[in-house]
N, C-alpha and C positions, 0 to 999 in steps of 0.2 A: 309778776313781782309778788303776788299774794301767795302763789304756790311756793315760791322759794322760801318764804318765812315760815310757813306752816310745817314744812317738812322737817327742819331741825328740831322744832318743838316737839313733834310726834317722836322723833327719834330719841330725844332727851326723855321723854316720859316712858317710853318702853324700857330702857335700861334701868329707870328708877323703880318701876314696879317690879322688874325682874330682880332688882337688888332687895326689895323688900321681901319677896318670896324666898329668896335665897337666905336672907337674914333669919326668916322665920324657920327655915329648914335647919339651918346651922344651930340656932338656938340663942339663948341669952348670953352665951359665953362669948359671942363676937362683941368686942369692945369698939368703943368710938373710933379709935386710931384706924382700925382695919376698915371701917366703914368709910372714914374719910379717904383712906388710900384707894379704895374701890371707886369712890365718887371721883377722885382726881383721874384714875385710869379711864373711868367711863367718859369723863370730860374731854381727856385727850383723844379718845377714840371719836368722840362726837365732833371734835375740832377738825380732826384728819378727814372724817367723813364729809364734814362741811366744806372743807377746802377742795376735796375731790370733786363734789357735786358742783361747787363754783366753777372749777376748772371745766368740767364737762358742759355746764350751761354756757360758759364763755365760748367754748369751741363750737357748740351748737349755734349760738348767736352769729359767730363769724361765718359759719357754713351757710346759715340762712341769709346773712347780709351778702355774702359773695355770690350765691345763687340768685338772689334778688337783683344784684348789679348786673349779672350775665344776662338774666332775663330782661332787664331793662335795655341793656345794650342790644340784645338780639331784636327786641321789640323796636328799638330806635333804627336799627339797620334795616329792618322790614318796612318801617314807615318811610325812611329815606329812599329805599328802592322803590316803593310805590309812588312816592312823590316824584322820583326820577322818571319812572314810566309815564306818569301823568304829563310831566313836562315835555318828554319826547313825542308823546301823542299830540300834544298842543302844537309843537314845532312842525311835526309832519303835516297836521292839518293846515298849518299856515303856509307851508311849502306847496301843498297841493292847491290851495287857494291862489298863490302867487302864480304857480305854473299854469293853471287854468286861465288866469288873467293874461299871462304872457302869450299863451297859445291863441287866445282870442285876438289879441293885439296883432299877432304875426299873420293870422288868417285875414284880418281886416286889411292890413298892410299889403298882403298878397293880392286880394281882391282889387284893391286900388291900383296896384302895379299892373294887373292884368288888364284893368280898364284902361289905364293910360297907354299900355302897349297896344291895345286894340285900336285905340284912337289913332296912335302914330302910325300903325300899319294901314289903316283905312285912309289917312292923310297921304301916306306914300303911294297907295294905290291910285288915288285921285290925281297925284302929281304925275305919276309914270304912265298912267292909262293913256294920255293923248300922244305919248312919244314911245310906247312900249314896242312898236313896230319899226321905229326908226333905226336905221343901221348905225353901228359904232364905225366911226371913220378914223383911221389912223394913217400917218404919213412917215415914210422912212427916206433917208438919204444915203447915198453910197459915195464917199469921198476918199480918193486914193492919193496919197502923197509919197514920193519916192526921192531918194538921193543917190546918186551914182558917182563913181570916179572915172567913168569914161562915157562916151556917147553910146546911147542904146537906141536902136531902130526897131520900131514894131513891125510885124508882118505885113502891114499896110504900107510901110515906107515912111511913117512918121517918127519924129523925135519924141521919146517919151522920158527921157532922163531928167532928173533934177526938176520935177514939176508937180503940180497938183491937178487932178482931174476928177470932175464930177462924173462918175461912171454910170450912176442911175439914180432915179427917184421912183418911189412907189406909193400908191394909195391902196390901202385895204378897207374894204367894206364887209362888215359882218352884221347879221341881223336875224332875229327870230321871225320866221314866216308864220308859223302857228306852233302849237304844243309839240307837233310831230316832226317839224322840219326846220332847218336853218338854211339860210343863204350865205355864200362866201364869194367875194369878187375881189381880184387883184389886178391892178392896172399899173404896170411898170413903164417908165420912160427911161430908155436904155440908149447908150452909145455903143455901137458895135465896134467902133475904132476909138482910140484915145482922144483924137481930136474931132471926132465926127458929131453930128447933131444928135440930140435926144429924140427918139420915136416912141410913140406910145403903142401898147398892145395889151391884150388880154392874156395874162399868164395863167390865171386860174379863175374859173367861174363855175360853180357847180351848187346843186342842191343836195343837202345831207339829210337823209331820213334817219332820225334817231330812234324812232318807234313807228311800227306799222299801225295804222288806224284801227284795224280790227283785232289787235292783239293787245292785252293789258301790259305785257312785258315783252321785249324783243328776245327771241330765242338766242342764247349764247351771247347775249350782248350785241347783236347784229346791228351794223350801221352800213347804210348804203349811200354812195355818192353817184350822182348822175350829172355829167357835164365835162368840162375840161379841168384837169387836175394833174398834180405831180404824183406819179404812182410810187409804190414802195418797191423801187429796184434798188436794194442796198439801203443805207441810212442816208447818204449824202444827197441823193436826188430829191429828197423831201425838203431839203433846207433852201430857203431863199437866199438870193445873192447877198442882201444885206446882213444875214445872220450867219454867213460863213465865219469859221474860226481861222480862215487863212485869207490871203488877198486874191487867190485864184482858186478855181476848181482843181481838184486832184487830176493828174493825168489820166488814169483809167476812166474816170467820169467823163472828161472831154473826149477821150478816144473813142469809147464804146457807146456812149449815151448821147453825145452831140457837143457842137461848138468847137471841135478841134480845128485849128488853123484860123479862127476868127480873132484871136488875140485875147489878152487878159482882161479886156474890158467887157467882153461878151459874157452873157448869162450861160451857165452850163446846165447839162442834164436835158430832160425832155419832158414833154406834157402829152397825156393821153386823153382822148375824147371818147368817152363811153361810160361803162358801168363798173363800179368798184365795190366789193363787199369786204367788210372788216368785222371779224367775230373771234371769239375765244373758244378754243377746243376744250372738251370737258376732261382735261388732264390736269396734273400739277397738284399743288397743295398750298398752304398759306404763304409760303415763301417762293412758289414756283408757278409760273403761268405760261401757257402755250398759245400763241396768237396766229391767226391765219388771215392773209389778205389775199384775195383772188379778183381777177378782173378780165374783162374782155372789152377792148377798146382799140380804136385806131392809134397808132403810135406817133403819128405827127412827125416831129423832127427827130426821132430816134436814129442814131447814126448807123446801127447795125442793119437796119432795114433799108438803108439808102433812101431812094426817092419813092419808095413804095409803102411809106407809112400810112397811107390813106386806108389800106387794108386792115381790118382788126387783127389783133394779136392777143393771145392768151398768156397770162402771167400768173405766177404764185409767189408768195412770200411768207413762208412760215417762220416764226421766231420764238425763241425760248428765253424767258425772262427769269433769272434766278437771283434771289436776295441771299447773299453769302453771309453777311454780318449786319450789325446795326448801322454801319457806315459804308458798306461795300455792296455792289451788285454788278451783274453783267447782263447783256442781251446778246445772244447769238442767233443770227439769221441767215437764211439762204434765199437765193432768187432764181427763178427760172422763167424764161420768156420764149415764146415760139411765135415768129412772125414770118412775113414774106421777104425773101432776100432779093429776088429778081423777077419782075413781072414777065419778061419774055421766056425765061427758062422755067418759071413757075416753081422754083425751089422755095425751100424754108430756111430761115435763119434762126439759130438757137443761141441763147445766151444763159450763162450760169454764173452766179456770183455768190460770195459768202461775206458777211459783214460782222463785225464784232464791236460792241460798244461797252466800255467798262466805266461804271460811275462810282464816285466815292464822296462822302461828305466829311470834310476835315473836322477834327474836333474844335469846338468853340467857334465854328463858322457856319453860316447859314446858307451858303451857296453851293450847289453841286458843281463838281468839276467832272470831266469826262475825258476819255481817250477813245476816239472813234477811228476804226480801221476799215 
């Protein structure tokens, strides 16, 4: 403010001394009126210059003030940004602390759960250990009911129309002998005639080796059966009487495998006594597998070997399993058997068979359905 006051005074004195010098040059002839006129003109110039400088000082102050505001705003934004960064760093540190605490809590909970699970497993072992080798025992019944519009006589000469018949009852015993082998025993009580008595027999009784003791893993998933069993000749022969999808065995099974002429109350198929090998061939893919069953055994009651089933027979049953879609699959198999046809003639009996099983899982249902031919 001091500089603004001194500047007009200096400017006023400069014209004044200039006027004096000019007056001395012009001489005494200049009168008072001209001097007054000159003074008025100089004053007007001084006023205009004063207004011009005031305007310039005003604009300069405005520029200074505006730049000061912008500087303050920029400084404020920088301070706000720095404060926000510090706040985010504090929040991040807080989240890290909370996360670490949650992680430690979960690890402690996992350790407690593992300890509880270990205790439950140990308790289960202690409870199961005394009975681990006890066989699982199941029982099945086979009750047949029928209604007819005329009298029906069985091949044995008995009336079988409009009646109920308990055709069979069966006990199954399964148990683990050791980590390498399981035992299986089936004892059915069957009536060979509709009104006949129930008689007991051993339908299957065998030892199944799941793994050889000297091998860590069985080659090709090999499983061995030793004893009396129902071999894989087609699909139907493996099915027990109470698991049939029909009331009687299909005619080809009864004709070529056994029990033809014994009536619909008799069990069908045949059992072999010997050795059976079941393994997977190294073919196929994730949706395809090839299985082979081979055996050498006495054919017992096999129909095509007549009364000479005591002699061992050789049989094979390769099968192809193909998964077509998520709900559809099929299994195609073939069977070959060579046995003794007649003891006096010393000839051989051959049997060939083809089987097909189609499986599907209907949508929104959890039970497989199948068509077996």
